[in-house]
C-alpha positions in Angstrom: 44.0 91.8 5.2 41.3 93.9 7.8 38.4 95.6 6.5 38.5 99.4 6.4 35.1 100.5 8.5 35.1 103.8 6.7 34.0 101.4 3.2 31.4 99.1 5.2 27.8 100.1 5.5 26.3 100.8 8.9 24.4 98.3 9.7 27.2 96.2 8.7 29.5 97.5 11.2 26.5 97.0 13.4 26.4 93.6 13.1 30.2 93.2 13.4 30.2 95.5 16.3 27.6 92.9 18.1 29.4 90.0 17.4 32.7 91.4 18.5 30.9 92.6 21.9 30.1 89.1 22.8 33.6 87.6 22.8 35.9 87.4 25.7 38.2 90.0 24.3 35.5 92.6 24.9 35.0 91.3 28.0 38.1 91.8 30.3 35.7 92.4 33.4 33.5 89.1 32.7 36.8 87.2 32.0 38.0 88.4 35.2 35.3 87.5 37.3 35.8 84.0 35.5 39.9 84.3 36.9 38.5 84.8 40.2 36.3 81.7 40.5 39.4 79.7 39.2 36.9 78.8 36.1 37.3 78.9 32.2 34.9 81.5 30.5 32.5 79.8 28.4 34.2 80.8 25.5 37.3 79.2 26.6 35.0 76.1 26.9 33.8 76.5 23.6 37.5 76.7 21.8 38.5 73.4 23.9 35.6 71.3 23.1 35.5 71.9 19.1 37.8 71.9 16.4 39.1 74.5 14.7 37.4 76.9 12.8 34.5 74.3 12.9 31.8 76.4 15.0 28.5 77.8 14.1 26.8 79.7 16.6 23.1 80.0 17.1 21.9 82.5 18.7 24.8 84.6 19.7 23.2 87.9 19.1 20.1 87.3 21.7 20.0 89.5 24.8 17.8 89.1 27.9 13.6 90.0 27.9 13.5 92.4 30.2 14.1 95.6 29.6 17.6 97.4 31.2 19.2 94.1 31.7 22.4 93.1 28.9 24.3 90.5 28.9 26.1 88.6 25.9 24.4 86.0 24.1 22.1 85.9 27.4 24.1 83.7 29.0 23.9 80.7 26.6 26.6 80.0 24.4 25.4 77.2 21.8 25.7 76.3 18.4 27.4 73.1 16.2 30.6 72.3 15.0 33.2 69.2 15.3 34.6 67.2 17.8 38.0 65.4 16.6 36.2 65.6 13.5 32.5 64.1 14.9 29.4 67.0 14.2 28.0 67.5 17.8 25.6 70.2 19.1 26.9 72.2 22.3 24.9 74.2 25.4 27.1 76.3 27.3 25.9 78.1 30.1 27.7 81.6 30.9 28.3 82.1 34.2 29.5 85.8 33.8 25.9 86.7 32.6 23.7 87.2 35.7 25.4 83.7 37.2 24.4 81.2 34.0 21.1 81.7 35.0 18.2 80.2 32.8 15.8 82.8 30.7 13.1 83.4 28.7 15.2 83.9 26.1 18.2 81.1 26.4 15.6 78.5 27.1 14.0 79.5 24.1 17.6 78.9 22.4 18.2 76.0 24.5 15.2 74.1 22.9 15.8 75.3 19.5 19.4 73.8 19.8 18.0 70.4 21.4 15.3 70.1 18.4 18.3 71.2 16.1 19.9 67.7 17.7 17.2 65.4 17.7 16.7 66.7 14.0 19.9 65.7 13.2 21.1 63.2 15.4 23.9 65.1 16.8 25.2 64.3 20.0 24.7 66.9 22.6 27.4 68.4 25.0 26.0 70.4 27.7 28.3 72.8 29.7 26.4 73.3 33.2 27.4 76.1 34.9 24.8 78.3 36.5 22.0 78.8 39.6 18.5 77.7 37.9 16.2 80.0 36.9 16.8 84.0 36.4 14.6 85.4 38.7 14.3 88.8 36.9 13.0 86.7 33.6 10.4 85.3 35.6 8.1 88.8 35.2 8.0 88.6 31.8 4.8 88.2 30.6 3.4 85.3 28.4 6.7 83.5 29.2 4.6 80.4 29.8 5.9 76.9 30.8 9.4 76.2 28.9 9.4 72.6 27.0 13.4 72.7 26.7 13.1 69.7 29.6 10.8 67.6 27.4 12.6 68.5 24.0 16.0 67.1 26.1 14.3 64.2 27.7 13.1 62.9 24.1 16.7 62.7 23.2 17.2 59.7 25.6 18.3 56.9 23.4 18.3 58.6 20.6 21.8 60.2 20.6 24.8 60.5 23.1 24.5 63.5 25.8 27.0 64.6 27.9 26.9 66.5 30.9 29.8 68.4 32.0 29.6 70.3 35.5 32.9 73.0 35.9 31.3 74.7 38.6 27.2 74.9 40.4 24.5 73.3 38.6 21.5 74.6 40.6 17.5 74.0 39.7 17.1 73.7 35.9 20.9 72.8 35.4 21.0 70.3 37.9 17.4 68.9 36.2 19.4 68.7 33.0 22.8 67.1 34.2 20.4 64.0 35.9 19.2 63.5 31.9 22.5 63.4 30.5 23.7 59.8 29.8 26.8 60.6 31.7 27.8 63.7 33.8 31.6 64.5 34.5 32.1 67.0 37.5 35.3 68.8 38.5 36.1 67.8 42.2 35.2 71.1 43.8 31.9 71.2 41.8 28.2 71.5 44.0 25.0 70.7 42.3 21.5 70.6 43.9 17.8 70.8 43.1 17.6 74.0 44.4 20.2 76.4 45.2 20.8 78.4 48.3 18.0 81.0 48.1 15.5 78.8 47.7 16.9 76.3 50.5 16.7 79.3 52.8 13.1 80.2 52.1 11.8 76.5 52.4 14.0 75.3 55.1 15.2 78.3 56.9 18.8 77.3 56.4 21.3 79.4 55.3 23.7 77.3 53.2 26.5 77.9 50.8 26.1 75.5 47.4 29.0 73.5 48.6 27.1 72.9 51.8 23.9 72.0 49.7 25.6 69.5 47.2 29.4 69.0 46.6 30.7 67.0 44.4 31.7 64.2 46.7 28.0 63.7 47.8 27.0 63.1 44.2 29.9 60.6 43.9 28.9 58.7 46.6 25.0 58.2 45.4 26.3 57.4 41.4 24.9 60.8 40.0 28.4 61.9 38.9 29.8 59.3 36.4 33.7 60.6 36.2 35.1 62.7 38.7 38.3 65.2 37.3 40.5 67.6 38.8 39.7 70.8 36.4 38.0 71.7 33.1 41.2 70.5 30.8 40.2 66.9 32.3 36.6 67.2 31.9 36.9 67.7 28.4 39.6 65.2 27.8 37.0 62.9 29.2 34.1 63.7 27.4 36.2 63.4 24.0 37.0 60.1 24.7 34.0 59.0 26.0 32.3 60.0 22.9 34.7 58.4 20.8 33.3 54.6 22.0 29.8 55.8 20.2 31.4 56.6 16.7 33.0 54.0 14.5 35.8 51.6 15.4 38.9 52.8 15.2 42.4 51.0 14.4 43.0 48.3 16.8 45.4 49.5 19.6 48.1 47.8 21.6 47.8 44.5 22.6 48.6 44.0 26.6 50.3 40.7 27.2 47.2 38.6 28.0 49.5 35.7 29.7 49.6 37.2 33.0 45.4 36.4 32.8 46.5 33.2 34.0 47.7 34.5 37.3 45.1 37.2 38.4 42.4 34.6 39.8 44.1 33.4 43.5 44.0 29.5 44.1 42.0 30.1 47.2 38.4 30.7 46.3 38.1 32.5 49.5 41.2 35.3 48.2 40.0 38.6 46.2 41.5 40.2 43.5 40.4 43.0 41.7 38.8 42.9 38.6 40.1 46.3 36.8 43.4 43.7 36.1 41.4 41.7 34.1 39.8 44.2 31.8 42.7 45.9 31.7 44.8 42.7 30.3 41.9 42.3 28.0 41.4 45.7 26.9 43.6 47.6 24.2 46.2 49.5 26.2 44.9 52.7 27.2 41.6 52.5 25.9 39.7 51.8 29.4 37.2 54.5 30.9 35.2 53.4 34.3 32.1 55.4 34.7 30.8 55.1 38.5 34.0 53.6 40.2 32.4 54.9 43.4 29.5 53.9 43.5 27.9 50.5 43.6 31.5 49.1 44.0 30.7 45.2 43.5 30.5 45.7 39.8 32.6 47.4 37.5 31.3 49.2 34.4 33.8 50.1 32.0 33.9 51.2 28.1 36.9 49.9 26.4 38.2 48.9 22.9 38.9 45.2 21.9 41.1 45.6 18.7 39.9 49.0 18.1 35.9 48.0 18.4 34.1 49.8 21.2 32.8 46.8 24.2 31.0 47.6 27.3 32.2 45.7 30.2 30.0 44.6 33.2 32.0 42.5 35.9 31.8 41.6 39.3 34.3 43.0 41.6 35.2 40.2 44.6 36.9 43.2 46.2 33.7 44.3 47.3 31.3 41.7 49.2 33.1 39.0 47.4 31.6 40.0 44.3 27.8 39.7 45.7 25.4 41.8 43.8 23.3 44.7 46.1 20.9 47.3 45.0 23.4 50.3 43.8 25.4 47.5 41.8 22.1 46.5 40.5 21.2 50.1 39.8 24.4 51.1 38.0 24.8 47.6 36.1 21.3 48.2 34.2 21.5 51.6 33.3 25.2 51.0 32.1 23.7 48.0 30.0 20.8 50.4 28.6 23.3 53.0 27.1 25.0 50.2 25.6 22.2 48.7 23.9 20.9 52.2 22.8 23.6 52.9 20.7 24.8 49.1 19.9 27.7 48.6 21.8 28.3 44.9 22.5 28.5 43.9 26.5 31.2 41.7 27.6 30.2 40.5 31.1 33.0 38.9 33.5 31.4 36.6 36.2 32.5 35.9 39.6 29.7 36.2 42.2 28.7 33.9 44.5 24.9 35.4 44.2 22.6 38.4 45.1 22.9 39.4 48.7 20.7 38.0 51.2 19.6 39.5 54.7 16.6 41.3 56.2 18.9 44.3 55.9 19.1 43.6 52.4 15.6 43.3 51.7 14.8 47.1 53.3 16.8 48.2 50.3 14.7 46.7 47.5 17.0 44.6 46.1 14.1 42.3 44.6 13.1 44.9 42.8 16.6 46.9 41.7 18.3 43.1 40.9 15.5 42.5 38.3 16.8 45.5 36.4 19.8 43.8 35.3 18.3 40.9 34.3 15.3 43.1 32.4 18.1 45.1 31.2 20.0 42.3 29.2 16.9 40.1 28.4 15.9 43.1 26.3 19.0 43.6 24.5 19.7 43.4 21.2 23.3 44.4 21.4 25.5 40.9 21.0 26.6 39.6 24.9 29.9 37.9 25.6 30.1 36.3 29.0 33.8 34.7 30.4 33.2 33.0 33.9 36.1 34.0 35.8 35.3 31.9 38.7 32.2 31.9 41.2 28.8 31.3 39.1 26.0 30.9 41.9 22.5 31.4 41.7 20.3 34.2 40.7 24.0 36.1 40.9 25.0 34.2 37.7 21.5 34.0 36.2 21.6 37.6 35.9 25.3 37.6 34.7 25.1 36.2 31.0 24.0 32.9 31.8 23.2 30.5 29.4 19.2 31.6 29.2 20.2 35.1 28.5 21.9 33.6 24.8 25.3 35.3 24.9 27.2 35.1 21.8 30.1 33.5 23.6 29.6 31.7 27.2 33.3 30.6 28.4 35.0 29.8 31.7 38.4 30.0 32.8 39.5 27.0 34.4 39.0 28.3 38.0 35.4 28.6 37.3 32.8 27.2 39.7 29.1 26.5 39.3 26.3 26.0 41.6 22.2 26.5 41.8 23.5 28.8 45.2 26.6 28.7 47.2 28.0 25.7 47.7 28.2 25.7 51.4 24.7 26.9 51.5 23.6 23.6 49.1 25.2 21.5 51.1 22.9 22.5 54.7 20.0 22.0 52.2 20.7 19.0 50.5 22.7 17.1 53.4 20.6 18.5 56.3 19.3 14.8 57.7 23.3 13.9 57.8 24.6 16.9 58.9 22.0 16.8 61.8 22.7 13.0 63.0 26.5 14.0 63.4 27.4 13.1 66.9 28.9 16.5 68.0 30.1 19.7 66.2 33.6 18.9 65.4 32.1 15.7 63.7 29.4 17.8 61.7 32.2 20.4 60.6 34.3 17.8 59.0 31.6 16.2 57.2 29.9 19.3 56.1 33.7 20.2 54.4 33.9 16.9 53.0 30.4 17.3 51.4 31.2 20.8 50.2 34.3 19.3 48.5 32.7 17.0 46.7 29.8 19.0 45.1 32.7 21.6 44.0 34.4 18.7 42.5 31.0 17.9 40.2 30.8 21.8 39.3 34.3 22.4 38.1 34.5 24.5 34.6 35.4 20.6 33.6 32.2 19.1 34.4 30.3 21.8 33.7 31.9 21.9 30.1 30.8 18.1 30.2 27.3 18.9 30.6 27.5 21.7 28.2 26.8 24.0 30.5 29.4 26.1 28.6 30.5 26.6 25.1 34.3 25.8 26.3 36.9 26.2 29.1 39.7 28.2 28.0 43.5 29.0 29.0 42.8 32.7 30.7 45.4 34.2 28.0 43.5 32.7 24.8 40.4 35.1 25.9 41.2 38.5 24.2 42.0 36.3 21.3 38.8 34.8 21.7 36.5 37.6 22.4 38.4 39.1 19.0 37.3 36.4 16.9 33.9 36.4 18.4 33.2 40.2 17.5 34.1 39.4 14.0 32.0 37.0 13.5 28.9 39.2 14.6 27.6 41.4 11.8 27.6 45.5 12.5 24.3 46.8 13.1 22.8 48.4 10.4 22.5 52.4 10.5 19.6 53.3 12.4 17.4 56.2 11.2 15.0 56.0 14.8 15.5 55.4 18.5 16.0 51.8 19.2 15.1 52.3 23.2 15.0 55.2 26.0 17.6 55.3 28.8 15.9 55.3 31.7 17.8 58.4 34.2 20.1 57.1 36.6 
């Protein structure tokens, strides 16, 4: 039943009208502008991001600080609600209000919301669609410097932070995007540390937003974790991601693990896609891969095993034969930090000939970058589980869950090979004199093959297990069951009241 306006007090009527005026139904022109852009409105995004009747808005009646300027909620819709029953805080920029720009008032609003998330330990979802600072507001006296970004930075490792980029994110919006644990973006989005006006002023270049920082650039650089087709898919991925940071779910459907017996080729020189292994271990439909187009020599995925969230770091033999380079190191280390911060066990699937080598590689800073993986794992307190699928050579194996990292489980498949370095290289060093004394190149090559085969025989999975280099050598088909049984023996972490660690921005 509707209230009779004539029976309501004037001050209440004024409030009700002000609240109604910020909704889409009262702003048809703004909605039309978003339709012209091919984008959702902020309120539509809010409705899709929260459970029905769960949202409590903060600062909805705020208005721009500059006299003569108007705009619903000063361009920032925010508040608390639930997403699939889990409490979350949301910060959603409204592009229809001065292109979603940041202002004195909405900066204060945003800081309040981040402080609210910090105080109540609530995950934060940021809908980042806007063009940085609002120049008009720069003239507001006493504005000073905002501490918004500092407060947001303090959420690192305390609560999950999710950024969604559905259109354009420049300057401050891009800064927030860079601090999020995970960034989800549409294919036609764009992002940059400065928008077209500042780029033109600084460099004299007239560029469109898409020319400055298209999504394709940020996918290739690893800035964007997940690329999607539209807002609906972005929200679906955000929902999926957030669920890994909650309690275990009911066990999902198990794949046919017998297929694992045939994934690794008989020839050690043949590649295979390690994603097949991940999909045959995880609950069906539970795999979410992050940064698939960056650092491709390593695959990082969130999965569920029997309903429990697990982070997977796997060498990818399809790229660089699984050798670890700088981008793969950065990607793996950041992912491990995220898992450790939120007590998600880490599963390592090892098949690597080692770290990349050579003069060109040294120019990339691999000495430092590869150390990030080892540092992240050595300081992690979550359970580690390692499965050696095939090659376990040199420092590559050392940083991929080897015995010194004290994994809760260290097993190998029958196809596993062990070595302090690549076996061919080891033969060159160990048997240099014998090889140098060979009478001709053909004899030398044959001797090299023979010596390499002998070294390989002494470093098979069974031989290494005999020296207790592995806890066990297992039937690949049993891998999922062994991992589940191992997880069942590991106690769940106690609820946290403080942050465990920060997560270095990627």
